[in-house]
MOPAC internal coordinates of N, CA, C and O (Angstrom, degrees):
PM7 1SCF
backbone

  N    0.0000 0     0.00 0     0.00 0    0    0    0
  C    1.4474 1     0.00 0     0.00 0    1    0    0
  C    1.5298 1   107.61 1     0.00 0    2    1    0
  O    1.2310 1   120.12 1   -50.50 1    3    2    1
  N    1.3069 1   117.37 1   129.50 1    3    2    1
  C    1.4547 1   120.36 1  -177.65 1    5    3    2
  C    1.5257 1   110.66 1   -85.02 1    6    5    3
  O    1.2310 1   121.64 1   -14.05 1    7    6    5
  N    1.3174 1   114.47 1   165.95 1    7    6    5
  C    1.4599 1   120.39 1  -179.93 1    9    7    6
  C    1.5234 1   110.81 1   -62.95 1   10    9    7
  O    1.2310 1   119.82 1   144.64 1   11   10    9
  N    1.3159 1   117.95 1   -35.36 1   11   10    9
  C    1.4644 1   121.55 1   179.55 1   13   11   10
  C    1.5236 1   111.28 1   -62.11 1   14   13   11
  O    1.2310 1   120.30 1   135.28 1   15   14   13
  N    1.3181 1   117.03 1   -44.72 1   15   14   13
  C    1.4685 1   120.96 1   179.49 1   17   15   14
  C    1.5264 1   110.14 1   -64.08 1   18   17   15
  O    1.2310 1   120.63 1   137.84 1   19   18   17
  N    1.3285 1   116.40 1   -42.16 1   19   18   17
  C    1.4640 1   120.25 1   179.09 1   21   19   18
  C    1.5220 1   110.84 1   -62.24 1   22   21   19
  O    1.2310 1   120.31 1   137.12 1   23   22   21
  N    1.3340 1   117.02 1   -42.88 1   23   22   21
  C    1.4685 1   120.33 1   179.00 1   25   23   22
  C    1.5242 1   111.78 1   -65.36 1   26   25   23
  O    1.2310 1   119.70 1   140.74 1   27   26   25
  N    1.3178 1   118.18 1   -39.26 1   27   26   25
  C    1.4685 1   121.15 1   178.07 1   29   27   26
  C    1.5230 1   110.12 1   -62.84 1   30   29   27
  O    1.2310 1   120.40 1   136.04 1   31   30   29
  N    1.3312 1   116.83 1   -43.96 1   31   30   29
  C    1.4700 1   120.62 1   178.01 1   33   31   30
  C    1.5229 1   110.47 1   -63.28 1   34   33   31
  O    1.2310 1   120.43 1   137.55 1   35   34   33
  N    1.3295 1   116.79 1   -42.45 1   35   34   33
  C    1.4673 1   120.66 1  -179.32 1   37   35   34
  C    1.5258 1   111.38 1   -64.01 1   38   37   35
  O    1.2310 1   120.20 1   139.02 1   39   38   37
  N    1.3154 1   117.23 1   -40.98 1   39   38   37
  C    1.4693 1   120.57 1   178.84 1   41   39   38
  C    1.5236 1   110.06 1   -66.50 1   42   41   39
  O    1.2310 1   120.23 1   138.55 1   43   42   41
  N    1.3261 1   117.17 1   -41.45 1   43   42   41
  C    1.4689 1   120.22 1   178.04 1   45   43   42
  C    1.5263 1   110.79 1   -61.93 1   46   45   43
  O    1.2310 1   120.24 1   137.42 1   47   46   45
  N    1.3236 1   117.15 1   -42.58 1   47   46   45
  C    1.4692 1   120.28 1   177.56 1   49   47   46
  C    1.5292 1   111.41 1   -65.07 1   50   49   47
  O    1.2310 1   120.47 1   142.00 1   51   50   49
  N    1.3282 1   116.72 1   -38.00 1   51   50   49
  C    1.4643 1   120.23 1   177.75 1   53   51   50
  C    1.5234 1   110.92 1   -62.07 1   54   53   51
  O    1.2310 1   120.71 1   136.70 1   55   54   53
  N    1.3275 1   116.24 1   -43.30 1   55   54   53
  C    1.4653 1   119.71 1   178.10 1   57   55   54
  C    1.5249 1   111.26 1   -65.27 1   58   57   55
  O    1.2310 1   120.53 1   141.11 1   59   58   57
  N    1.3259 1   116.58 1   -38.89 1   59   58   57
  C    1.4679 1   119.96 1   177.91 1   61   59   58
  C    1.5267 1   110.40 1   -62.25 1   62   61   59
  O    1.2310 1   120.34 1   135.62 1   63   62   61
  N    1.3347 1   116.96 1   -44.38 1   63   62   61
  C    1.4668 1   120.06 1   177.43 1   65   63   62
  C    1.5253 1   111.37 1   -62.91 1   66   65   63
  O    1.2310 1   120.67 1   144.13 1   67   66   65
  N    1.3432 1   116.32 1   -35.87 1   67   66   65
  C    1.4614 1   119.80 1   177.96 1   69   67   66
  C    1.5297 1   110.29 1   -61.32 1   70   69   67
  O    1.2310 1   120.10 1   133.80 1   71   70   69
  N    1.3293 1   117.41 1   -46.20 1   71   70   69
  C    1.4583 1   120.05 1  -179.00 1   73   71   70
  C    1.5252 1   111.92 1   -67.78 1   74   73   71
  O    1.2310 1   120.28 1   147.30 1   75   74   73
  N    1.3234 1   117.07 1   -32.70 1   75   74   73
  C    1.4699 1   120.00 1   173.48 1   77   75   74
  C    1.5234 1   109.43 1   -63.98 1   78   77   75
  O    1.2310 1   120.64 1   138.67 1   79   78   77
  N    1.3264 1   116.37 1   -41.33 1   79   78   77
  C    1.4656 1   120.67 1   178.06 1   81   79   78
  C    1.5151 1   112.38 1   -64.38 1   82   81   79
  O    1.2310 1   120.29 1   140.66 1   83   82   81
  N    1.3279 1   117.05 1   -39.34 1   83   82   81
  C    1.4675 1   120.80 1   177.37 1   85   83   82
  C    1.5244 1   109.83 1   -63.74 1   86   85   83
  O    1.2310 1   120.70 1   135.47 1   87   86   85
  N    1.3228 1   116.27 1   -44.53 1   87   86   85
  C    1.4629 1   120.80 1  -179.68 1   89   87   86
  C    1.5261 1   111.03 1   -64.36 1   90   89   87
  O    1.2310 1   120.45 1   140.21 1   91   90   89
  N    1.3245 1   116.74 1   -39.79 1   91   90   89
  C    1.4675 1   120.87 1  -177.90 1   93   91   90
  C    1.5247 1   112.23 1   -83.55 1   94   93   91
  O    1.2310 1   120.43 1   170.68 1   95   94   93
  N    1.3230 1   116.78 1    -9.32 1   95   94   93
  C    1.4609 1   120.14 1  -179.77 1   97   95   94
  C    1.5212 1   113.05 1    77.78 1   98   97   95
  O    1.2310 1   120.33 1  -153.66 1   99   98   97
  N    1.3123 1   116.98 1    26.34 1   99   98   97
  C    1.4643 1   121.10 1  -178.12 1  101   99   98
  C    1.5253 1   110.41 1  -127.18 1  102  101   99
  O    1.2310 1   120.81 1  -131.55 1  103  102  101
  N    1.3339 1   116.05 1    48.45 1  103  102  101
  C    1.4618 1   120.56 1  -175.78 1  105  103  102
  C    1.5250 1   112.46 1   -57.87 1  106  105  103
  O    1.2310 1   120.34 1   131.97 1  107  106  105
  N    1.3252 1   116.95 1   -48.03 1  107  106  105
  C    1.4667 1   119.68 1  -176.35 1  109  107  106
  C    1.5220 1   111.28 1   -64.11 1  110  109  107
  O    1.2310 1   120.48 1   138.33 1  111  110  109
  N    1.3067 1   116.70 1   -41.67 1  111  110  109
  C    1.4635 1   120.63 1   179.99 1  113  111  110
  C    1.5228 1   110.82 1   -62.76 1  114  113  111
  O    1.2310 1   120.41 1   136.79 1  115  114  113
  N    1.3204 1   116.83 1   -43.21 1  115  114  113
  C    1.4634 1   120.84 1  -179.57 1  117  115  114
  C    1.5207 1   110.25 1   -65.57 1  118  117  115
  O    1.2310 1   119.48 1   137.35 1  119  118  117
  N    1.3257 1   118.59 1   -42.65 1  119  118  117
  C    1.4603 1   120.38 1  -179.42 1  121  119  118
  C    1.5243 1   111.86 1   -67.89 1  122  121  119
  O    1.2310 1   120.16 1   143.26 1  123  122  121
  N    1.3241 1   117.30 1   -36.74 1  123  122  121
  C    1.4703 1   119.42 1   175.84 1  125  123  122
  C    1.5268 1   109.62 1   -63.16 1  126  125  123
  O    1.2310 1   120.59 1   137.11 1  127  126  125
  N    1.3357 1   116.47 1   -42.89 1  127  126  125
  C    1.4598 1   120.68 1   178.34 1  129  127  126
  C    1.5301 1   110.78 1   -62.61 1  130  129  127
  O    1.2310 1   119.93 1   136.91 1  131  130  129
  N    1.3171 1   117.75 1   -43.09 1  131  130  129
  C    1.4623 1   121.00 1   179.49 1  133  131  130
  C    1.5276 1   111.90 1   -63.46 1  134  133  131
  O    1.2310 1   120.31 1   140.33 1  135  134  133
  N    1.3197 1   117.00 1   -39.67 1  135  134  133
  C    1.4673 1   120.61 1   177.78 1  137  135  134
  C    1.5258 1   109.91 1   -62.16 1  138  137  135
  O    1.2310 1   120.33 1   135.41 1  139  138  137
  N    1.3310 1   116.97 1   -44.59 1  139  138  137
  C    1.4650 1   120.25 1   178.20 1  141  139  138
  C    1.5273 1   111.41 1   -62.80 1  142  141  139
  O    1.2310 1   120.19 1   136.79 1  143  142  141
  N    1.3153 1   117.25 1   -43.21 1  143  142  141
  C    1.4663 1   120.89 1  -179.46 1  145  143  142
  C    1.5286 1   110.42 1   -62.72 1  146  145  143
  O    1.2310 1   120.02 1   133.33 1  147  146  145
  N    1.3334 1   117.57 1   -46.67 1  147  146  145
  C    1.4591 1   121.00 1   179.22 1  149  147  146
  C    1.5234 1   110.90 1   -62.62 1  150  149  147
  O    1.2310 1   120.20 1   138.42 1  151  150  149
  N    1.3318 1   117.23 1   -41.58 1  151  150  149
  C    1.4690 1   120.57 1   179.50 1  153  151  150
  C    1.5269 1   111.00 1   -62.32 1  154  153  151
  O    1.2310 1   120.48 1   137.86 1  155  154  153
  N    1.3135 1   116.68 1   -42.14 1  155  154  153
  C    1.4656 1   120.63 1   179.95 1  157  155  154
  C    1.5259 1   110.83 1   -66.67 1  158  157  155
  O    1.2310 1   120.27 1   136.67 1  159  158  157
  N    1.3220 1   117.09 1   -43.33 1  159  158  157
  C    1.4703 1   120.88 1  -178.83 1  161  159  158
  C    1.5276 1   110.93 1   -64.69 1  162  161  159
  O    1.2310 1   120.17 1   133.54 1  163  162  161
  N    1.3167 1   117.27 1   -46.46 1  163  162  161
  C    1.4657 1   120.42 1   179.86 1  165  163  162
  C    1.5260 1   110.05 1   -65.04 1  166  165  163
  O    1.2310 1   120.37 1   137.80 1  167  166  165
  N    1.3257 1   116.90 1   -42.20 1  167  166  165
  C    1.4637 1   120.59 1   178.16 1  169  167  166
  C    1.5143 1   112.42 1   -61.27 1  170  169  167
  O    1.2310 1   120.44 1   138.25 1  171  170  169
  N    1.3107 1   116.76 1   -41.75 1  171  170  169
  C    1.4637 1   120.99 1   179.62 1  173  171  170
  C    1.5243 1   111.00 1   -66.48 1  174  173  171
  O    1.2310 1   120.13 1   137.15 1  175  174  173
  N    1.3124 1   117.35 1   -42.85 1  175  174  173
  C    1.4693 1   120.85 1  -178.92 1  177  175  174
  C    1.5225 1   111.88 1   -65.64 1  178  177  175
  O    1.2310 1   120.07 1   151.03 1  179  178  177
  N    1.3264 1   117.47 1   -28.97 1  179  178  177
  C    1.4565 1   120.80 1  -177.40 1  181  179  178
  C    1.5261 1   112.94 1   -93.46 1  182  181  179
  O    1.2310 1   119.71 1   175.50 1  183  182  181
  N    1.3336 1   118.16 1    -4.50 1  183  182  181
  C    1.4642 1   121.17 1   178.09 1  185  183  182
  C    1.5152 1   110.75 1   -62.97 1  186  185  183
  O    1.2310 1   121.73 1   -28.80 1  187  186  185
  N    1.3217 1   114.30 1   151.20 1  187  186  185
  C    1.4597 1   119.60 1   176.21 1  189  187  186
  C    1.5241 1   109.13 1   -75.49 1  190  189  187
  O    1.2310 1   120.75 1   -34.19 1  191  190  189
  N    1.3246 1   116.16 1   145.81 1  191  190  189
  C    1.4622 1   120.44 1  -179.23 1  193  191  190
  C    1.5266 1   110.57 1   -73.38 1  194  193  191
  O    1.2310 1   120.73 1   -14.05 1  195  194  193
  N    1.3355 1   116.21 1   165.95 1  195  194  193
  C    1.4631 1   122.13 1   179.34 1  197  195  194
  C    1.5289 1   109.75 1   -75.73 1  198  197  195
  O    1.2310 1   120.04 1   -17.92 1  199  198  197
  N    1.3371 1   117.53 1   162.08 1  199  198  197
  C    1.4780 1   120.36 1  -179.66 1  201  199  198
  C    1.5298 1   114.24 1   -56.27 1  202  201  199
  O    1.2310 1   119.65 1   148.41 1  203  202  201
  N    1.3241 1   118.28 1   -31.59 1  203  202  201
  C    1.4697 1   120.45 1   178.38 1  205  203  202
  C    1.5294 1   110.96 1   -63.06 1  206  205  203
  O    1.2310 1   120.25 1   149.99 1  207  206  205
  N    1.3217 1   117.13 1   -30.01 1  207  206  205
  C    1.4625 1   120.94 1   177.97 1  209  207  206
  C    1.5182 1   112.06 1   -64.87 1  210  209  207
  O    1.2310 1   120.56 1   144.59 1  211  210  209
  N    1.3333 1   116.53 1   -35.41 1  211  210  209
  C    1.4614 1   120.05 1   178.27 1  213  211  210
  C    1.5276 1   111.05 1   -67.51 1  214  213  211
  O    1.2310 1   120.41 1   148.44 1  215  214  213
  N    1.3312 1   116.82 1   -31.56 1  215  214  213
  C    1.4700 1   120.34 1   176.18 1  217  215  214
  C    1.5299 1   109.88 1   -66.37 1  218  217  215
  O    1.2310 1   120.70 1   140.06 1  219  218  217
  N    1.3379 1   116.27 1   -39.94 1  219  218  217
  C    1.4698 1   120.33 1   176.95 1  221  219  218
  C    1.5232 1   111.05 1   -62.77 1  222  221  219
  O    1.2310 1   120.90 1   139.56 1  223  222  221
  N    1.3256 1   115.89 1   -40.44 1  223  222  221
  C    1.4698 1   120.21 1   179.63 1  225  223  222
  C    1.5230 1   110.06 1   -63.59 1  226  225  223
  O    1.2310 1   120.25 1   139.26 1  227  226  225
  N    1.3240 1   117.13 1   -40.74 1  227  226  225
  C    1.4689 1   120.30 1   178.42 1  229  227  226
  C    1.5291 1   111.24 1   -61.43 1  230  229  227
  O    1.2310 1   120.23 1   143.73 1  231  230  229
  N    1.3427 1   117.16 1   -36.27 1  231  230  229
  C    1.4682 1   120.92 1   178.69 1  233  231  230
  C    1.5316 1   111.14 1   -68.55 1  234  233  231
  O    1.2310 1   120.42 1   146.66 1  235  234  233
  N    1.3376 1   116.80 1   -33.34 1  235  234  233
  C    1.4637 1   121.32 1  -177.57 1  237  235  234
  C    1.5215 1   112.23 1   -81.44 1  238  237  235
  O    1.2310 1   120.52 1   157.98 1  239  238  237
  N    1.3234 1   116.62 1   -22.02 1  239  238  237
  C    1.4627 1   121.93 1  -174.55 1  241  239  238
  C    1.5299 1   110.86 1   -64.00 1  242  241  239
  O    1.2310 1   121.13 1   -42.55 1  243  242  241
  N    1.3311 1   115.44 1   137.45 1  243  242  241
  C    1.4557 1   121.29 1   174.11 1  245  243  242
  C    1.5200 1   115.57 1    86.11 1  246  245  243
  O    1.2310 1   119.59 1  -178.08 1  247  246  245
  N    1.3238 1   118.38 1     1.92 1  247  246  245
  C    1.4661 1   119.67 1  -177.89 1  249  247  246
  C    1.5274 1   112.91 1   -97.16 1  250  249  247
  O    1.2310 1   120.42 1   140.92 1  251  250  249
  N    1.3338 1   116.81 1   -39.08 1  251  250  249
  C    1.4660 1   120.95 1  -178.11 1  253  251  250
  C    1.5221 1   108.85 1  -134.26 1  254  253  251
  O    1.2310 1   120.46 1   -42.72 1  255  254  253
  N    1.3244 1   116.73 1   137.28 1  255  254  253
  C    1.4652 1   120.50 1  -174.40 1  257  255  254
  C    1.5269 1   112.92 1   -66.24 1  258  257  255
  O    1.2310 1   120.05 1   139.15 1  259  258  257
  N    1.3361 1   117.51 1   -40.85 1  259  258  257
  C    1.4681 1   118.15 1  -178.52 1  261  259  258
  C    1.5312 1   111.41 1   -70.83 1  262  261  259
  O    1.2310 1   119.96 1   146.95 1  263  262  261
  N    1.3325 1   117.67 1   -33.05 1  263  262  261
  C    1.4648 1   120.69 1   175.53 1  265  263  262
  C    1.5240 1   109.59 1   -67.85 1  266  265  263
  O    1.2310 1   120.41 1   139.10 1  267  266  265
  N    1.3333 1   116.83 1   -40.90 1  267  266  265
  C    1.4670 1   120.52 1   177.57 1  269  267  266
  C    1.5254 1   111.18 1   -62.03 1  270  269  267
  O    1.2310 1   120.62 1   142.97 1  271  270  269
  N    1.3391 1   116.42 1   -37.03 1  271  270  269
  C    1.4685 1   120.32 1   178.75 1  273  271  270
  C    1.5329 1   110.05 1   -63.62 1  274  273  271
  O    1.2310 1   120.10 1   137.04 1  275  274  273
  N    1.3399 1   117.42 1   -42.96 1  275  274  273
  C    1.4676 1   120.99 1   178.40 1  277  275  274
  C    1.5272 1   111.19 1   -64.52 1  278  277  275
  O    1.2310 1   120.46 1   140.37 1  279  278  277
  N    1.3324 1   116.73 1   -39.63 1  279  278  277
  C    1.4657 1   120.62 1   178.64 1  281  279  278
  C    1.5228 1   109.99 1   -64.09 1  282  281  279
  O    1.2310 1   120.77 1   138.18 1  283  282  281
  N    1.3285 1   116.14 1   -41.82 1  283  282  281
  C    1.4596 1   120.48 1   179.41 1  285  283  282
  C    1.5280 1   111.14 1   -65.26 1  286  285  283
  O    1.2310 1   120.12 1   139.07 1  287  286  285
  N    1.3339 1   117.38 1   -40.93 1  287  286  285
  C    1.4651 1   121.39 1   179.07 1  289  287  286
  C    1.5211 1   111.91 1   -66.01 1  290  289  287
  O    1.2310 1   120.27 1   148.77 1  291  290  289
  N    1.3401 1   117.08 1   -31.23 1  291  290  289
  C    1.4669 1   120.78 1  -178.99 1  293  291  290
  C    1.5222 1   111.33 1   -67.31 1  294  293  291
  O    1.2310 1   120.17 1   147.69 1  295  294  293
  N    1.3110 1   117.29 1   -32.31 1  295  294  293
  C    1.4599 1   120.83 1   177.04 1  297  295  294
  C    1.5173 1   113.15 1    81.31 1  298  297  295
  O    1.2310 1   121.51 1    25.66 1  299  298  297
  N    1.3278 1   114.71 1  -154.34 1  299  298  297
  C    1.4697 1   122.13 1  -175.56 1  301  299  298
  C    1.5245 1   112.51 1   -71.02 1  302  301  299
  O    1.2310 1   120.73 1   135.07 1  303  302  301
  N    1.3273 1   116.22 1   -44.93 1  303  302  301
  C    1.4668 1   121.01 1  -178.08 1  305  303  302
  C    1.5282 1   108.89 1  -106.50 1  306  305  303
  O    1.2310 1   120.73 1   -63.59 1  307  306  305
  N    1.3132 1   116.21 1   116.41 1  307  306  305
  C    1.4620 1   121.86 1  -175.69 1  309  307  306
  C    1.5268 1   109.15 1   -99.15 1  310  309  307
  O    1.2310 1   120.76 1   -52.79 1  311  310  309
  N    1.3393 1   116.15 1   127.21 1  311  310  309
  C    1.4657 1   119.90 1   177.74 1  313  311  310
  C    1.5254 1   109.70 1   -82.75 1  314  313  311
  O    1.2310 1   121.36 1   -12.93 1  315  314  313
  N    1.3143 1   115.01 1   167.07 1  315  314  313
  C    1.4645 1   120.82 1   179.90 1  317  315  314
  C    1.5279 1   110.73 1   -60.12 1  318  317  315
  O    1.2310 1   120.22 1   136.98 1  319  318  317
  N    1.3391 1   117.18 1   -43.02 1  319  318  317
  C    1.4665 1   120.73 1  -179.96 1  321  319  318
  C    1.5280 1   110.77 1   -63.17 1  322  321  319
  O    1.2310 1   120.50 1   138.25 1  323  322  321
  N    1.3456 1   116.65 1   -41.75 1  323  322  321
  C    1.4636 1   119.71 1   178.78 1  325  323  322
  C    1.5315 1   111.22 1   -64.07 1  326  325  323
  O    1.2310 1   120.66 1   141.56 1  327  326  325
  N    1.3306 1   116.35 1   -38.44 1  327  326  325
  C    1.4633 1   120.08 1   178.69 1  329  327  326
  C    1.5303 1   110.84 1   -63.32 1  330  329  327
  O    1.2310 1   120.78 1   140.31 1  331  330  329
  N    1.3209 1   116.11 1   -39.69 1  331  330  329
  C    1.4689 1   120.16 1   178.46 1  333  331  330
  C    1.5281 1   110.49 1   -63.21 1  334  333  331
  O    1.2310 1   120.12 1   136.55 1  335  334  333
  N    1.3402 1   117.38 1   -43.45 1  335  334  333
  C    1.4687 1   119.67 1   179.74 1  337  335  334
  C    1.5265 1   111.27 1   -67.30 1  338  337  335
  O    1.2310 1   120.14 1   143.85 1  339  338  337
  N    1.3297 1   117.35 1   -36.15 1  339  338  337
  C    1.4671 1   120.62 1   178.21 1  341  339  338
  C    1.5268 1   110.02 1   -64.95 1  342  341  339
  O    1.2310 1   120.60 1   133.50 1  343  342  341
  N    1.3345 1   116.45 1   -46.50 1  343  342  341
  C    1.4717 1   119.71 1  -179.89 1  345  343  342
  C    1.5287 1   111.36 1   -64.42 1  346  345  343
  O    1.2310 1   120.47 1   142.04 1  347  346  345
  N    1.3377 1   116.71 1   -37.96 1  347  346  345
  C    1.4658 1   119.95 1   179.31 1  349  347  346
  C    1.5286 1   110.01 1   -63.98 1  350  349  347
  O    1.2310 1   120.50 1   137.20 1  351  350  349
  N    1.3268 1   116.65 1   -42.80 1  351  350  349
  C    1.4575 1   120.76 1   178.13 1  353  351  350
  C    1.5264 1   110.65 1   -62.95 1  354  353  351
  O    1.2310 1   120.38 1   137.32 1  355  354  353
  N    1.3158 1   116.88 1   -42.68 1  355  354  353
  C    1.4691 1   121.31 1   179.80 1  357  355  354
  C    1.5251 1   111.15 1   -63.35 1  358  357  355
  O    1.2310 1   120.67 1   135.58 1  359  358  357
  N    1.3305 1   116.32 1   -44.42 1  359  358  357
  C    1.4640 1   120.16 1  -178.97 1  361  359  358
  C    1.5249 1   111.91 1   -69.37 1  362  361  359
  O    1.2310 1   120.28 1   149.26 1  363  362  361
  N    1.3241 1   117.07 1   -30.74 1  363  362  361
  C    1.4624 1   120.74 1   176.77 1  365  363  362
  C    1.5271 1   110.49 1   -66.43 1  366  365  363
  O    1.2310 1   120.67 1   139.30 1  367  366  365
  N    1.3234 1   116.32 1   -40.70 1  367  366  365
  C    1.4631 1   120.90 1  -178.16 1  369  367  366
  C    1.5210 1   113.55 1   -80.16 1  370  369  367
  O    1.2310 1   119.77 1   152.05 1  371  370  369
  N    1.3071 1   118.05 1   -27.95 1  371  370  369
  C    1.4662 1   121.66 1  -174.10 1  373  371  370
  C    1.5333 1   113.36 1   -59.47 1  374  373  371
  O    1.2310 1   118.61 1   135.64 1  375  374  373
  N    1.3456 1   120.25 1   -44.36 1  375  374  373
  C    1.4771 1   118.88 1   179.27 1  377  375  374
  C    1.5254 1   113.32 1   -64.55 1  378  377  375
  O    1.2310 1   119.98 1   158.27 1  379  378  377
  N    1.3244 1   117.65 1   -21.73 1  379  378  377
  C    1.4632 1   121.27 1  -178.25 1  381  379  378
  C    1.5240 1   111.83 1   -71.45 1  382  381  379
  O    1.2310 1   119.85 1   164.62 1  383  382  381
  N    1.3213 1   117.89 1   -15.38 1  383  382  381
  C    1.4653 1   121.51 1  -177.36 1  385  383  382
  C    1.4887 1   112.36 1   -64.68 1  386  385  383
  O    1.2310 1   120.10 1   180.00 1  387  386  385

């Protein structure tokens, strides 16, 4: 699932919660909750991975050119989202061996 699809689903769910809030008469409460949820999700996706993740990256390095390109683009500090894309690229290429 790509980031675009996830964002479209998230926006649709946000709008659905908004209409539930309008119907229930709790618009402000629902919007405050949505802001907190979005902040937590974005913060989590941008967090740096744990040290064990860097060991996994070292194991994947040098096997596939497109995976190596993603690792190089990620730089020194790899976020959770970048780690997911690196692993997806590695798993896509691995069966081709």
